[in-house]
All heavy atoms as TSV, in Angstrom:
chain	resi	resn	atom	element	x	y	z
A	1	MET	N	N	-31.049	2.262	33.684
A	1	MET	CA	C	-29.967	1.994	32.771
A	1	MET	C	C	-30.285	0.725	31.992
A	1	MET	O	O	-30.627	-0.293	32.552
A	1	MET	CB	C	-28.676	1.827	33.571
A	1	MET	CG	C	-27.475	1.788	32.729
A	1	MET	SD	S	-26.087	2.097	33.819
A	1	MET	CE	C	-24.892	1.132	33.050
A	2	ALA	N	N	-30.161	0.827	30.673
A	2	ALA	CA	C	-30.497	-0.302	29.812
A	2	ALA	C	C	-29.369	-1.326	29.840
A	2	ALA	O	O	-28.194	-0.986	29.857
A	2	ALA	CB	C	-30.732	0.170	28.394
A	3	VAL	N	N	-29.759	-2.558	29.814
A	3	VAL	CA	C	-28.795	-3.654	29.812
A	3	VAL	C	C	-28.644	-4.138	28.376
A	3	VAL	O	O	-29.613	-4.478	27.717
A	3	VAL	CB	C	-29.278	-4.808	30.714
A	3	VAL	CG1	C	-28.308	-5.966	30.642
A	3	VAL	CG2	C	-29.466	-4.323	32.135
A	4	ILE	N	N	-27.404	-4.124	27.880
A	4	ILE	CA	C	-27.123	-4.575	26.517
A	4	ILE	C	C	-26.822	-6.064	26.566
A	4	ILE	O	O	-26.029	-6.518	27.403
A	4	ILE	CB	C	-25.930	-3.806	25.924
A	4	ILE	CG1	C	-26.220	-2.317	25.872
A	4	ILE	CG2	C	-25.591	-4.320	24.540
A	4	ILE	CD1	C	-25.048	-1.486	25.397
A	5	SER	N	N	-27.450	-6.810	25.684
A	5	SER	CA	C	-27.216	-8.252	25.675
A	5	SER	C	C	-25.773	-8.544	25.258
A	5	SER	O	O	-25.124	-7.743	24.587
A	5	SER	CB	C	-28.187	-8.942	24.710
A	5	SER	OG	O	-27.871	-8.610	23.382
A	6	SER	N	N	-25.292	-9.679	25.683
A	6	SER	CA	C	-23.899	-10.030	25.383
A	6	SER	C	C	-23.688	-10.225	23.884
A	6	SER	O	O	-22.609	-9.923	23.367
A	6	SER	CB	C	-23.502	-11.289	26.144
A	6	SER	OG	O	-24.281	-12.394	25.722
A	7	ARG	N	N	-24.701	-10.687	23.174
A	7	ARG	CA	C	-24.586	-10.874	21.735
A	7	ARG	C	C	-24.428	-9.525	21.025
A	7	ARG	O	O	-23.590	-9.370	20.147
A	7	ARG	CB	C	-25.806	-11.610	21.203
A	7	ARG	CG	C	-25.765	-11.825	19.702
A	7	ARG	CD	C	-26.975	-12.555	19.227
A	7	ARG	NE	N	-26.691	-13.978	19.302
A	7	ARG	CZ	C	-27.545	-14.933	19.041
A	7	ARG	NH1	N	-28.786	-14.618	18.725
A	7	ARG	NH2	N	-27.206	-16.186	19.110
A	8	LEU	N	N	-25.224	-8.544	21.417
A	8	LEU	CA	C	-25.147	-7.214	20.825
A	8	LEU	C	C	-23.825	-6.545	21.190
A	8	LEU	O	O	-23.184	-5.909	20.356
A	8	LEU	CB	C	-26.327	-6.355	21.284
A	8	LEU	CG	C	-26.390	-4.934	20.748
A	8	LEU	CD1	C	-26.444	-4.950	19.227
A	8	LEU	CD2	C	-27.563	-4.195	21.326
A	9	ARG	N	N	-23.387	-6.692	22.430
A	9	ARG	CA	C	-22.115	-6.122	22.865
A	9	ARG	C	C	-20.958	-6.737	22.082
A	9	ARG	O	O	-20.034	-6.036	21.655
A	9	ARG	CB	C	-21.927	-6.365	24.358
A	9	ARG	CG	C	-20.729	-5.660	24.917
A	9	ARG	CD	C	-20.557	-5.817	26.418
A	9	ARG	NE	N	-21.775	-6.191	27.112
A	9	ARG	CZ	C	-21.843	-7.137	28.047
A	9	ARG	NH1	N	-20.765	-7.786	28.406
A	9	ARG	NH2	N	-22.976	-7.428	28.639
A	10	ASN	N	N	-21.007	-8.038	21.860
A	10	ASN	CA	C	-19.971	-8.733	21.095
A	10	ASN	C	C	-19.953	-8.235	19.649
A	10	ASN	O	O	-18.885	-7.992	19.079
A	10	ASN	CB	C	-20.226	-10.241	21.142
A	10	ASN	CG	C	-19.047	-11.048	20.657
A	10	ASN	OD1	O	-17.962	-10.519	20.464
A	10	ASN	ND2	N	-19.266	-12.337	20.460
A	11	LEU	N	N	-21.125	-8.052	19.048
A	11	LEU	CA	C	-21.227	-7.549	17.684
A	11	LEU	C	C	-20.682	-6.121	17.577
A	11	LEU	O	O	-19.946	-5.792	16.648
A	11	LEU	CB	C	-22.681	-7.602	17.215
A	11	LEU	CG	C	-22.954	-7.138	15.791
A	11	LEU	CD1	C	-22.248	-8.041	14.794
A	11	LEU	CD2	C	-24.439	-7.112	15.537
A	12	LEU	N	N	-21.010	-5.272	18.538
A	12	LEU	CA	C	-20.510	-3.894	18.531
A	12	LEU	C	C	-18.989	-3.848	18.698
A	12	LEU	O	O	-18.314	-3.040	18.063
A	12	LEU	CB	C	-21.189	-3.078	19.626
A	12	LEU	CG	C	-22.656	-2.729	19.387
A	12	LEU	CD1	C	-23.240	-2.071	20.622
A	12	LEU	CD2	C	-22.802	-1.841	18.175
A	13	MET	N	N	-18.460	-4.714	19.526
A	13	MET	CA	C	-17.010	-4.767	19.744
A	13	MET	C	C	-16.288	-5.207	18.471
A	13	MET	O	O	-15.265	-4.631	18.090
A	13	MET	CB	C	-16.668	-5.718	20.892
A	13	MET	CG	C	-15.191	-5.762	21.201
A	13	MET	SD	S	-14.495	-4.197	21.692
A	13	MET	CE	C	-15.121	-4.068	23.332
A	14	LYS	N	N	-16.850	-6.204	17.775
A	14	LYS	CA	C	-16.240	-6.657	16.524
A	14	LYS	C	C	-16.289	-5.561	15.462
A	14	LYS	O	O	-15.326	-5.356	14.731
A	14	LYS	CB	C	-16.939	-7.906	16.014
A	14	LYS	CG	C	-16.598	-9.147	16.804
A	14	LYS	CD	C	-17.319	-10.360	16.253
A	14	LYS	CE	C	-17.016	-11.581	17.093
A	14	LYS	NZ	N	-17.750	-12.760	16.618
A	15	ALA	N	N	-17.394	-4.844	15.362
A	15	ALA	CA	C	-17.517	-3.754	14.395
A	15	ALA	C	C	-16.522	-2.646	14.718
A	15	ALA	O	O	-15.889	-2.080	13.821
A	15	ALA	CB	C	-18.948	-3.219	14.388
A	16	PHE	N	N	-16.378	-2.324	15.994
A	16	PHE	CA	C	-15.430	-1.304	16.447
A	16	PHE	C	C	-14.002	-1.693	16.070
A	16	PHE	O	O	-13.246	-0.894	15.510
A	16	PHE	CB	C	-15.583	-1.123	17.958
A	16	PHE	CG	C	-14.616	-0.156	18.558
A	16	PHE	CD1	C	-14.823	1.207	18.455
A	16	PHE	CD2	C	-13.492	-0.615	19.227
A	16	PHE	CE1	C	-13.930	2.103	19.006
A	16	PHE	CE2	C	-12.597	0.268	19.786
A	16	PHE	CZ	C	-12.821	1.628	19.680
A	17	LEU	N	N	-13.621	-2.930	16.354
A	17	LEU	CA	C	-12.268	-3.391	16.055
A	17	LEU	C	C	-12.020	-3.464	14.550
A	17	LEU	O	O	-10.933	-3.103	14.077
A	17	LEU	CB	C	-12.020	-4.754	16.692
A	17	LEU	CG	C	-11.910	-4.749	18.211
A	17	LEU	CD1	C	-11.796	-6.173	18.735
A	17	LEU	CD2	C	-10.743	-3.924	18.676
A	18	LEU	N	N	-13.007	-3.891	13.784
A	18	LEU	CA	C	-12.857	-3.954	12.339
A	18	LEU	C	C	-12.684	-2.562	11.745
A	18	LEU	O	O	-11.814	-2.332	10.900
A	18	LEU	CB	C	-14.074	-4.637	11.712
A	18	LEU	CG	C	-14.072	-4.758	10.193
A	18	LEU	CD1	C	-12.939	-5.671	9.747
A	18	LEU	CD2	C	-15.401	-5.284	9.706
A	19	PHE	N	N	-13.475	-1.603	12.203
A	19	PHE	CA	C	-13.392	-0.241	11.698
A	19	PHE	C	C	-12.031	0.384	11.992
A	19	PHE	O	O	-11.358	0.900	11.108
A	19	PHE	CB	C	-14.502	0.614	12.308
A	19	PHE	CG	C	-14.403	2.065	11.934
A	19	PHE	CD1	C	-14.745	2.496	10.667
A	19	PHE	CD2	C	-13.945	2.997	12.855
A	19	PHE	CE1	C	-14.638	3.829	10.314
A	19	PHE	CE2	C	-13.841	4.338	12.512
A	19	PHE	CZ	C	-14.193	4.744	11.246
A	20	PHE	N	N	-11.594	0.327	13.233
A	20	PHE	CA	C	-10.319	0.949	13.596
A	20	PHE	C	C	-9.121	0.158	13.079
A	20	PHE	O	O	-8.082	0.741	12.781
A	20	PHE	CB	C	-10.241	1.183	15.099
A	20	PHE	CG	C	-11.022	2.382	15.517
A	20	PHE	CD1	C	-12.230	2.240	16.178
A	20	PHE	CD2	C	-10.582	3.656	15.223
A	20	PHE	CE1	C	-12.970	3.353	16.546
A	20	PHE	CE2	C	-11.312	4.769	15.576
A	20	PHE	CZ	C	-12.510	4.615	16.244
A	21	GLY	N	N	-9.246	-1.146	12.939
A	21	GLY	CA	C	-8.174	-1.938	12.347
A	21	GLY	C	C	-7.966	-1.579	10.888
A	21	GLY	O	O	-6.840	-1.413	10.424
A	22	THR	N	N	-9.063	-1.444	10.156
A	22	THR	CA	C	-8.986	-1.046	8.755
A	22	THR	C	C	-8.428	0.365	8.628
A	22	THR	O	O	-7.579	0.629	7.768
A	22	THR	CB	C	-10.380	-1.122	8.099
A	22	THR	OG1	O	-10.902	-2.442	8.275
A	22	THR	CG2	C	-10.316	-0.797	6.631
A	23	LEU	N	N	-8.881	1.259	9.463
A	23	LEU	CA	C	-8.387	2.631	9.458
A	23	LEU	C	C	-6.884	2.673	9.734
A	23	LEU	O	O	-6.135	3.395	9.081
A	23	LEU	CB	C	-9.143	3.459	10.490
A	23	LEU	CG	C	-8.816	4.939	10.560
A	23	LEU	CD1	C	-9.255	5.627	9.276
A	23	LEU	CD2	C	-9.511	5.563	11.746
A	24	PHE	N	N	-6.426	1.875	10.671
A	24	PHE	CA	C	-5.008	1.822	11.017
A	24	PHE	C	C	-4.159	1.305	9.851
A	24	PHE	O	O	-3.121	1.875	9.524
A	24	PHE	CB	C	-4.800	0.926	12.245
A	24	PHE	CG	C	-3.360	0.755	12.617
A	24	PHE	CD1	C	-2.664	1.781	13.233
A	24	PHE	CD2	C	-2.700	-0.428	12.356
A	24	PHE	CE1	C	-1.334	1.629	13.572
A	24	PHE	CE2	C	-1.371	-0.590	12.688
A	24	PHE	CZ	C	-0.693	0.437	13.299
A	25	VAL	N	N	-4.608	0.252	9.188
A	25	VAL	CA	C	-3.850	-0.337	8.086
A	25	VAL	C	C	-3.727	0.653	6.934
A	25	VAL	O	O	-2.643	0.840	6.371
A	25	VAL	CB	C	-4.501	-1.653	7.615
A	25	VAL	CG1	C	-3.920	-2.109	6.283
A	25	VAL	CG2	C	-4.316	-2.737	8.661
A	26	PHE	N	N	-4.820	1.314	6.574
A	26	PHE	CA	C	-4.766	2.231	5.455
A	26	PHE	C	C	-4.065	3.540	5.794
A	26	PHE	O	O	-3.540	4.210	4.919
A	26	PHE	CB	C	-6.159	2.494	4.886
A	26	PHE	CG	C	-6.651	1.355	4.043
A	26	PHE	CD1	C	-7.661	0.532	4.489
A	26	PHE	CD2	C	-6.075	1.100	2.816
A	26	PHE	CE1	C	-8.109	-0.513	3.722
A	26	PHE	CE2	C	-6.510	0.055	2.027
A	26	PHE	CZ	C	-7.533	-0.759	2.493
A	27	SER	N	N	-4.026	3.915	7.049
A	27	SER	CA	C	-3.310	5.146	7.403
A	27	SER	C	C	-1.802	4.925	7.425
A	27	SER	O	O	-1.040	5.873	7.249
A	27	SER	CB	C	-3.785	5.662	8.756
A	27	SER	OG	O	-3.375	4.792	9.787
A	28	CYS	N	N	-1.363	3.699	7.604
A	28	CYS	CA	C	0.064	3.402	7.632
A	28	CYS	C	C	0.644	3.206	6.238
A	28	CYS	O	O	1.849	3.230	6.052
A	28	CYS	CB	C	0.335	2.145	8.447
A	28	CYS	SG	S	0.020	2.363	10.204
A	29	SER	N	N	-0.192	2.986	5.259
A	29	SER	CA	C	0.269	2.714	3.911
A	29	SER	C	C	0.184	3.970	3.055
A	29	SER	O	O	-0.791	4.689	3.092
A	29	SER	CB	C	-0.590	1.618	3.285
A	29	SER	OG	O	-0.566	0.468	4.076
A	30	ASP	N	N	1.233	4.200	2.283
A	30	ASP	CA	C	1.243	5.325	1.354
A	30	ASP	C	C	1.338	4.747	-0.051
A	30	ASP	O	O	2.415	4.421	-0.529
A	30	ASP	CB	C	2.420	6.254	1.634
A	30	ASP	CG	C	2.381	7.511	0.795
A	30	ASP	OD1	O	1.354	7.741	0.133
A	30	ASP	OD2	O	3.369	8.243	0.804
A	31	PHE	N	N	0.185	4.576	-0.695
A	31	PHE	CA	C	0.143	3.954	-2.000
A	31	PHE	C	C	0.451	4.928	-3.125
A	31	PHE	O	O	0.717	4.523	-4.235
A	31	PHE	CB	C	-1.250	3.354	-2.251
A	31	PHE	CG	C	-1.619	2.286	-1.274
A	31	PHE	CD1	C	-2.613	2.493	-0.343
A	31	PHE	CD2	C	-0.965	1.071	-1.291
A	31	PHE	CE1	C	-2.960	1.505	0.550
A	31	PHE	CE2	C	-1.304	0.072	-0.398
A	31	PHE	CZ	C	-2.302	0.292	0.525
A	32	SER	N	N	0.418	6.209	-2.861
A	32	SER	CA	C	0.518	7.183	-3.928
A	32	SER	C	C	1.955	7.513	-4.328
A	32	SER	O	O	2.189	7.958	-5.432
A	32	SER	CB	C	-0.192	8.475	-3.518
A	32	SER	OG	O	0.447	9.030	-2.396
A	33	LYS	N	N	2.933	7.300	-3.470
A	33	LYS	CA	C	4.295	7.729	-3.761
A	33	LYS	C	C	5.222	6.539	-3.941
A	33	LYS	O	O	5.252	5.637	-3.135
A	33	LYS	CB	C	4.813	8.613	-2.634
A	33	LYS	CG	C	6.147	9.217	-2.945
A	33	LYS	CD	C	6.601	10.161	-1.886
A	33	LYS	CE	C	7.947	10.725	-2.295
A	33	LYS	NZ	N	8.794	11.009	-1.212
A	34	SER	N	N	5.966	6.569	-5.025
A	34	SER	CA	C	6.988	5.568	-5.279
A	34	SER	C	C	8.276	6.034	-4.601
A	34	SER	O	O	8.665	7.184	-4.749
A	34	SER	CB	C	7.193	5.426	-6.787
A	34	SER	OG	O	8.163	4.458	-7.069
A	35	PRO	N	N	8.969	5.161	-3.868
A	35	PRO	CA	C	10.172	5.603	-3.153
A	35	PRO	C	C	11.305	5.971	-4.111
A	35	PRO	O	O	11.433	5.421	-5.201
A	35	PRO	CB	C	10.555	4.384	-2.309
A	35	PRO	CG	C	9.899	3.231	-2.969
A	35	PRO	CD	C	8.674	3.756	-3.652
A	36	ASP	N	N	12.123	6.911	-3.690
A	36	ASP	CA	C	13.284	7.330	-4.480
A	36	ASP	C	C	14.389	6.302	-4.334
A	36	ASP	O	O	14.736	5.891	-3.232
A	36	ASP	CB	C	13.797	8.688	-4.002
A	36	ASP	CG	C	12.862	9.822	-4.360
A	36	ASP	OD1	O	12.120	9.673	-5.346
A	36	ASP	OD2	O	12.880	10.846	-3.668
A	37	LEU	N	N	14.953	5.887	-5.474
A	37	LEU	CA	C	16.088	4.974	-5.454
A	37	LEU	C	C	17.405	5.725	-5.520
A	37	LEU	O	O	18.400	5.288	-4.974
A	37	LEU	CB	C	15.994	3.992	-6.630
A	37	LEU	CG	C	14.785	3.054	-6.622
A	37	LEU	CD1	C	14.820	2.174	-7.860
A	37	LEU	CD2	C	14.751	2.205	-5.373
A	38	ALA	N	N	17.397	6.872	-6.214
A	38	ALA	CA	C	18.603	7.690	-6.337
A	38	ALA	C	C	18.200	9.146	-6.459
A	38	ALA	O	O	17.199	9.471	-7.081
A	38	ALA	CB	C	19.403	7.260	-7.556
A	39	LYS	N	N	18.991	10.007	-5.823
A	39	LYS	CA	C	18.775	11.446	-5.929
A	39	LYS	C	C	20.058	12.086	-6.430
A	39	LYS	O	O	21.146	11.678	-6.052
A	39	LYS	CB	C	18.406	12.047	-4.562
A	39	LYS	CG	C	17.036	11.675	-4.100
A	39	LYS	CD	C	16.678	12.420	-2.834
A	39	LYS	CE	C	15.280	12.055	-2.396
A	39	LYS	NZ	N	14.835	12.827	-1.253
A	40	PHE	N	N	19.908	13.074	-7.277
A	40	PHE	CA	C	21.053	13.817	-7.794
A	40	PHE	C	C	20.622	15.252	-8.012
A	40	PHE	O	O	19.460	15.602	-7.792
A	40	PHE	CB	C	21.598	13.164	-9.068
A	40	PHE	CG	C	20.546	12.793	-10.067
A	40	PHE	CD1	C	20.149	13.672	-11.045
A	40	PHE	CD2	C	19.921	11.554	-10.004
A	40	PHE	CE1	C	19.186	13.333	-11.966
A	40	PHE	CE2	C	18.946	11.204	-10.917
A	40	PHE	CZ	C	18.568	12.098	-11.897
A	41	ASP	N	N	21.555	16.107	-8.451
A	41	ASP	CA	C	21.277	17.539	-8.565
A	41	ASP	C	C	20.119	17.858	-9.507
A	41	ASP	O	O	19.356	18.777	-9.268
A	41	ASP	CB	C	22.532	18.284	-9.034
A	41	ASP	CG	C	23.609	18.282	-7.972
A	41	ASP	OD1	O	23.260	18.116	-6.792
A	41	ASP	OD2	O	24.782	18.446	-8.335
A	42	GLY	N	N	19.971	17.089	-10.573
A	42	GLY	CA	C	18.936	17.369	-11.553
A	42	GLY	C	C	17.594	16.722	-11.254
A	42	GLY	O	O	16.647	16.879	-12.005
A	43	GLY	N	N	17.477	15.944	-10.199
A	43	GLY	CA	C	16.213	15.280	-9.883
A	43	GLY	C	C	16.428	13.990	-9.134
A	43	GLY	O	O	17.352	13.873	-8.333
A	44	SER	N	N	15.593	13.019	-9.439
A	44	SER	CA	C	15.691	11.733	-8.758
A	44	SER	C	C	15.130	10.636	-9.650
A	44	SER	O	O	14.450	10.891	-10.630
A	44	SER	CB	C	14.922	11.769	-7.439
A	44	SER	OG	O	13.540	11.950	-7.694
A	45	VAL	N	N	15.437	9.397	-9.285
A	45	VAL	CA	C	14.918	8.221	-9.975
A	45	VAL	C	C	14.063	7.463	-8.972
A	45	VAL	O	O	14.548	7.047	-7.920
A	45	VAL	CB	C	16.059	7.315	-10.488
A	45	VAL	CG1	C	15.501	6.060	-11.124
A	45	VAL	CG2	C	16.946	8.065	-11.454
A	46	THR	N	N	12.790	7.302	-9.311
A	46	THR	CA	C	11.886	6.578	-8.418
A	46	THR	C	C	11.874	5.102	-8.780
A	46	THR	O	O	12.332	4.696	-9.853
A	46	THR	CB	C	10.454	7.129	-8.503
A	46	THR	OG1	O	9.953	6.915	-9.821
A	46	THR	CG2	C	10.407	8.605	-8.147
A	47	GLN	N	N	11.333	4.305	-7.903
A	47	GLN	CA	C	11.233	2.874	-8.146
A	47	GLN	C	C	10.359	2.600	-9.374
A	47	GLN	O	O	10.687	1.738	-10.189
A	47	GLN	CB	C	10.662	2.169	-6.921
A	47	GLN	CG	C	10.607	0.675	-7.043
A	47	GLN	CD	C	10.077	0.015	-5.792
A	47	GLN	OE1	O	9.485	0.656	-4.932
A	47	GLN	NE2	N	10.290	-1.271	-5.678
A	48	GLN	N	N	9.286	3.340	-9.522
A	48	GLN	CA	C	8.399	3.154	-10.663
A	48	GLN	C	C	9.104	3.491	-11.977
A	48	GLN	O	O	8.940	2.786	-12.970
A	48	GLN	CB	C	7.136	4.004	-10.503
A	48	GLN	CG	C	6.080	3.718	-11.549
A	48	GLN	CD	C	5.566	2.294	-11.496
A	48	GLN	OE1	O	5.459	1.693	-10.449
A	48	GLN	NE2	N	5.270	1.747	-12.658
A	49	ASP	N	N	9.907	4.553	-11.996
A	49	ASP	CA	C	10.682	4.900	-13.195
A	49	ASP	C	C	11.639	3.780	-13.573
A	49	ASP	O	O	11.782	3.432	-14.750
A	49	ASP	CB	C	11.487	6.178	-12.977
A	49	ASP	CG	C	10.625	7.407	-12.818
A	49	ASP	OD1	O	9.478	7.395	-13.310
A	49	ASP	OD2	O	11.111	8.377	-12.200
A	50	TYR	N	N	12.311	3.222	-12.572
A	50	TYR	CA	C	13.260	2.140	-12.814
A	50	TYR	C	C	12.561	0.914	-13.387
A	50	TYR	O	O	13.028	0.302	-14.355
A	50	TYR	CB	C	13.990	1.778	-11.520
A	50	TYR	CG	C	14.876	0.574	-11.657
A	50	TYR	CD1	C	16.116	0.677	-12.274
A	50	TYR	CD2	C	14.474	-0.666	-11.179
A	50	TYR	CE1	C	16.937	-0.429	-12.420
A	50	TYR	CE2	C	15.288	-1.779	-11.318
A	50	TYR	CZ	C	16.513	-1.656	-11.937
A	50	TYR	OH	O	17.308	-2.757	-12.083
A	51	ILE	N	N	11.432	0.544	-12.826
A	51	ILE	CA	C	10.701	-0.633	-13.292
A	51	ILE	C	C	10.220	-0.436	-14.728
A	51	ILE	O	O	10.343	-1.331	-15.562
A	51	ILE	CB	C	9.523	-0.949	-12.346
A	51	ILE	CG1	C	10.059	-1.433	-11.002
A	51	ILE	CG2	C	8.588	-1.982	-12.955
A	51	ILE	CD1	C	9.003	-1.565	-9.928
A	52	GLU	N	N	9.684	0.745	-15.035
A	52	GLU	CA	C	9.214	1.017	-16.396
A	52	GLU	C	C	10.368	0.947	-17.398
A	52	GLU	O	O	10.232	0.376	-18.479
A	52	GLU	CB	C	8.540	2.379	-16.455
A	52	GLU	CG	C	7.193	2.410	-15.784
A	52	GLU	CD	C	6.584	3.802	-15.751
A	52	GLU	OE1	O	7.153	4.728	-16.377
A	52	GLU	OE2	O	5.551	3.959	-15.095
A	53	HIS	N	N	11.524	1.525	-17.055
A	53	HIS	CA	C	12.675	1.494	-17.949
A	53	HIS	C	C	13.164	0.064	-18.144
A	53	HIS	O	O	13.486	-0.345	-19.268
A	53	HIS	CB	C	13.803	2.363	-17.404
A	53	HIS	CG	C	15.017	2.356	-18.268
A	53	HIS	ND1	N	15.056	2.968	-19.501
A	53	HIS	CD2	C	16.225	1.780	-18.091
A	53	HIS	CE1	C	16.245	2.769	-20.037
A	53	HIS	NE2	N	16.967	2.052	-19.200
A	54	TYR	N	N	13.212	-0.714	-17.076
A	54	TYR	CA	C	13.658	-2.109	-17.177
A	54	TYR	C	C	12.725	-2.909	-18.082
A	54	TYR	O	O	13.178	-3.663	-18.943
A	54	TYR	CB	C	13.734	-2.742	-15.791
A	54	TYR	CG	C	14.049	-4.219	-15.856
A	54	TYR	CD1	C	15.341	-4.647	-16.115
A	54	TYR	CD2	C	13.049	-5.171	-15.679
A	54	TYR	CE1	C	15.640	-5.994	-16.193
A	54	TYR	CE2	C	13.340	-6.519	-15.761
A	54	TYR	CZ	C	14.624	-6.932	-16.018
A	54	TYR	OH	O	14.921	-8.252	-16.117
A	55	LEU	N	N	11.431	-2.755	-17.894
A	55	LEU	CA	C	10.481	-3.512	-18.707
A	55	LEU	C	C	10.558	-3.113	-20.175
A	55	LEU	O	O	10.460	-3.970	-21.057
A	55	LEU	CB	C	9.064	-3.336	-18.168
A	55	LEU	CG	C	8.803	-3.985	-16.806
A	55	LEU	CD1	C	7.404	-3.641	-16.326
A	55	LEU	CD2	C	9.005	-5.486	-16.866
A	56	LEU	N	N	10.744	-1.834	-20.446
A	56	LEU	CA	C	10.881	-1.404	-21.839
A	56	LEU	C	C	12.183	-1.908	-22.458
A	56	LEU	O	O	12.227	-2.244	-23.640
A	56	LEU	CB	C	10.814	0.118	-21.935
A	56	LEU	CG	C	9.433	0.718	-21.776
A	56	LEU	CD1	C	9.514	2.243	-21.737
A	56	LEU	CD2	C	8.509	0.268	-22.893
A	57	SER	N	N	13.249	-1.989	-21.678
A	57	SER	CA	C	14.532	-2.427	-22.212
A	57	SER	C	C	14.567	-3.921	-22.497
A	57	SER	O	O	15.354	-4.373	-23.326
A	57	SER	CB	C	15.670	-2.071	-21.248
A	57	SER	OG	O	15.609	-2.876	-20.105
A	58	THR	N	N	13.742	-4.696	-21.850
A	58	THR	CA	C	13.732	-6.152	-22.080
A	58	THR	C	C	12.632	-6.569	-23.043
A	58	THR	O	O	12.565	-7.730	-23.397
A	58	THR	CB	C	13.533	-6.900	-20.752
A	58	THR	OG1	O	12.289	-6.509	-20.176
A	58	THR	CG2	C	14.673	-6.646	-19.808
A	59	GLN	N	N	11.828	-5.648	-23.495
A	59	GLN	CA	C	10.670	-6.001	-24.325
A	59	GLN	C	C	11.074	-6.508	-25.709
A	59	GLN	O	O	10.477	-7.415	-26.232
A	59	GLN	CB	C	9.756	-4.794	-24.453
A	59	GLN	CG	C	8.461	-5.090	-25.166
A	59	GLN	CD	C	7.529	-3.896	-25.149
A	59	GLN	OE1	O	7.895	-2.829	-24.686
A	59	GLN	NE2	N	6.350	-4.076	-25.652
A	60	TYR	N	N	12.107	-5.930	-26.326
A	60	TYR	CA	C	12.437	-6.261	-27.711
A	60	TYR	C	C	13.724	-7.065	-27.855
A	60	TYR	O	O	14.277	-7.126	-28.931
A	60	TYR	CB	C	12.536	-4.961	-28.517
A	60	TYR	CG	C	11.219	-4.234	-28.562
A	60	TYR	CD1	C	11.053	-3.052	-27.847
A	60	TYR	CD2	C	10.143	-4.726	-29.266
A	60	TYR	CE1	C	9.841	-2.372	-27.858
A	60	TYR	CE2	C	8.924	-4.073	-29.291
A	60	TYR	CZ	C	8.773	-2.895	-28.596
A	60	TYR	OH	O	7.584	-2.247	-28.598
A	61	LYS	N	N	14.200	-7.684	-26.791
A	61	LYS	CA	C	15.412	-8.496	-26.897
A	61	LYS	C	C	15.051	-9.861	-27.500
A	61	LYS	O	O	13.977	-10.407	-27.256
A	61	LYS	CB	C	16.043	-8.709	-25.533
A	61	LYS	CG	C	16.699	-7.461	-25.010
A	61	LYS	CD	C	17.469	-7.727	-23.749
A	61	LYS	CE	C	18.179	-6.469	-23.331
A	61	LYS	NZ	N	18.944	-6.645	-22.129
A	62	PRO	N	N	15.952	-10.413	-28.285
A	62	PRO	CA	C	15.663	-11.729	-28.887
A	62	PRO	C	C	15.637	-12.827	-27.810
A	62	PRO	O	O	16.192	-12.685	-26.731
A	62	PRO	CB	C	16.816	-11.941	-29.866
A	62	PRO	CG	C	17.893	-11.050	-29.360
A	62	PRO	CD	C	17.220	-9.881	-28.699
A	63	ASP	N	N	14.980	-13.912	-28.144
A	63	ASP	CA	C	14.862	-15.033	-27.201
A	63	ASP	C	C	16.175	-15.797	-27.025
A	63	ASP	O	O	16.405	-16.416	-26.008
A	63	ASP	CB	C	13.776	-16.013	-27.670
A	63	ASP	CG	C	12.399	-15.390	-27.622
A	63	ASP	OD1	O	12.196	-14.475	-26.794
A	63	ASP	OD2	O	11.521	-15.803	-28.395
A	64	VAL	N	N	17.038	-15.758	-28.028
A	64	VAL	CA	C	18.314	-16.476	-27.965
A	64	VAL	C	C	19.400	-15.488	-27.573
A	64	VAL	O	O	19.502	-14.406	-28.132
A	64	VAL	CB	C	18.638	-17.110	-29.338
A	64	VAL	CG1	C	19.961	-17.852	-29.292
A	64	VAL	CG2	C	17.519	-18.037	-29.756
A	65	TRP	N	N	20.267	-15.885	-26.653
A	65	TRP	CA	C	21.349	-14.986	-26.197
A	65	TRP	C	C	22.467	-14.988	-27.187
A	65	TRP	O	O	23.105	-15.787	-27.599
A	65	TRP	CB	C	21.841	-15.417	-24.824
A	65	TRP	CG	C	20.859	-15.063	-23.774
A	65	TRP	CD1	C	19.769	-15.781	-23.402
A	65	TRP	CD2	C	20.831	-13.884	-22.982
A	65	TRP	NE1	N	19.062	-15.138	-22.433
A	65	TRP	CE2	C	19.689	-13.963	-22.133
A	65	TRP	CE3	C	21.638	-12.775	-22.896
A	65	TRP	CZ2	C	19.361	-12.996	-21.248
A	65	TRP	CZ3	C	21.299	-11.796	-21.989
A	65	TRP	CH2	C	20.183	-11.908	-21.172
């Protein structure tokens, strides 16, 4: 039976933890879907829709109230 040096074992353990840690973080995140803020019979309003509408509505307002 081959004896693995402690340095190599430590390196393999770090690589293992980095790989599965990264996999865990990205599997928990859903970047593709914007959450629904409101649902009604004709559809829904997503967070991205709301942000786009807000930004467009404030784009052409004058600087003075």
